[in-house]
C-alpha positions in Angstrom: -14.3 5.3 10.4 -11.3 7.8 10.5 -8.1 7.2 11.6 -5.9 9.5 13.8 -2.5 10.4 13.0 -0.4 12.3 16.3 2.5 14.6 15.8 4.6 14.9 18.6 7.6 18.1 18.1 9.9 20.0 19.6 10.2 22.6 17.0 11.8 25.6 18.8 13.6 26.9 15.3 12.1 28.3 11.9 14.2 24.7 10.6 12.5 22.6 12.7 9.2 24.2 12.1 9.3 24.4 8.4 9.9 20.2 8.6 7.0 20.4 11.0 4.8 22.2 8.5 6.0 19.5 5.5 5.2 16.4 7.3 1.8 18.2 8.3 1.2 19.1 4.4 1.8 15.1 4.0 -0.4 13.6 5.8 -3.0 16.3 4.8 -2.8 15.4 1.2 -5.8 15.1 -0.3 -4.9 11.2 -1.6 -5.1 10.6 2.0 -8.4 10.7 3.7 -10.1 9.2 6.6 -6.9 10.4 8.9 -7.3 13.3 11.3 -4.2 14.5 11.9 -3.2 15.8 15.7 -0.4 17.7 16.4 1.1 18.5 19.8 4.0 20.4 21.1 6.4 17.3 23.0 5.9 19.2 26.7 2.2 19.7 25.7 1.5 16.0 24.4 -0.1 13.6 27.0 -0.9 9.6 27.1 -4.3 10.1 26.4 -2.7 11.9 22.6 -0.7 8.6 22.3 -3.2 6.2 23.3 -5.8 7.9 20.9 -3.4 7.6 18.0 -3.1 5.5 15.0 0.2 6.4 14.0 2.7 9.1 15.5 5.2 10.8 13.8 7.9 12.8 16.1 10.1 15.5 15.5 13.4 16.6 16.8 16.2 18.7 16.7 19.4 17.3 17.7 20.5 18.5 20.2 24.2 17.8 21.3 23.7 14.5 19.8 20.4 13.5 21.3 17.3 14.1 21.3 15.8 17.2 22.6 14.7 17.3 26.4 10.9 18.3 25.3 10.9 15.2 23.5 12.6 13.1 26.1 10.6 14.0 28.5 7.2 13.5 26.5 8.6 9.7 25.6 9.7 9.6 29.5 5.9 10.4 30.7 4.4 7.5 28.1 6.7 5.1 28.1 5.4 2.7 31.1 1.7 4.0 30.7 1.3 3.5 27.1 4.2 0.6 26.3 1.7 -2.2 26.6 -1.4 -0.7 24.7 0.8 0.8 21.6 2.8 -2.5 20.7 2.9 -2.2 17.3 2.4 0.3 16.6 3.3 2.6 13.0 5.6 5.5 13.8 7.9 8.0 11.8 10.5 10.2 12.8 12.2 13.3 11.6 15.4 14.8 13.2 17.4 18.3 12.3 20.7 19.3 13.2 23.5 21.3 12.4 25.7 18.6 11.4 25.4 14.9 13.1 21.6 13.7 13.4 22.8 9.9 14.1 22.8 10.1 18.0 19.5 11.7 18.0 17.9 9.7 15.4 19.3 6.6 17.1 18.4 7.7 20.9 14.4 8.0 19.7 14.5 4.8 17.3 15.7 3.0 20.5 13.0 4.3 22.7 10.4 3.4 19.9 12.3 -0.2 19.5 11.5 -0.4 23.2 7.9 0.2 22.8 7.2 -2.0 20.2 6.9 0.6 17.7 6.8 -0.7 14.0 9.0 1.9 11.7 6.1 3.1 8.7 9.0 4.8 6.7 13.3 5.4 7.5 13.8 8.3 9.8 14.2 11.9 8.1 17.4 13.2 9.0 18.1 16.6 7.8 21.7 18.0 8.4 22.4 22.2 8.0 19.3 24.6 6.4 16.6 22.5 5.2 16.3 22.6 1.1 13.9 21.2 -1.0 15.1 17.7 -1.0 14.7 17.5 3.0 11.4 19.4 2.6 10.1 16.8 0.1 11.3 14.1 2.6 9.6 15.7 5.1 6.6 15.8 3.1 6.4 12.6 1.9 7.2 11.2 5.5 3.7 12.7 6.5 2.3 11.0 3.7 3.4 7.7 4.3 2.8 7.3 8.0 -1.0 8.6 7.8 -1.9 6.5 4.5 -0.3 3.6 7.1 -3.6 3.7 9.0 -5.9 5.8 6.2 -9.1 3.2 6.6 -9.9 1.3 3.6 -12.6 2.2 1.2 
């Protein structure tokens, strides 16, 4: 039996793509077995993708104090379709911004809370160019969320 970790992301910049790569690397840690990692761009991810997932990690830039329009579109399209069926879903979040990421983080955690999802780890907020600590935090985020749904045995 395997579990599925869905990574839904909007990565329009090299910095956001770099952070996504770290989340993927953490989720693919050799010590984590039995977890299939599926990444979908926010504008391509569907309700079916979410319903097939055992956990989700969301990634977004902070755009003018809010999550990206692409991630908002994904959450809008799945909210009523999936909310009842995904209650308790473990999730993680990373946000990258030039300076302030708090509004984007708050907007995503508010929607996740309304859907009844459970944070598997604290959100990773990265302001400015990603440094070694930011990359390590995103790698750890991917590993923690993947380990949360790793099958026993």
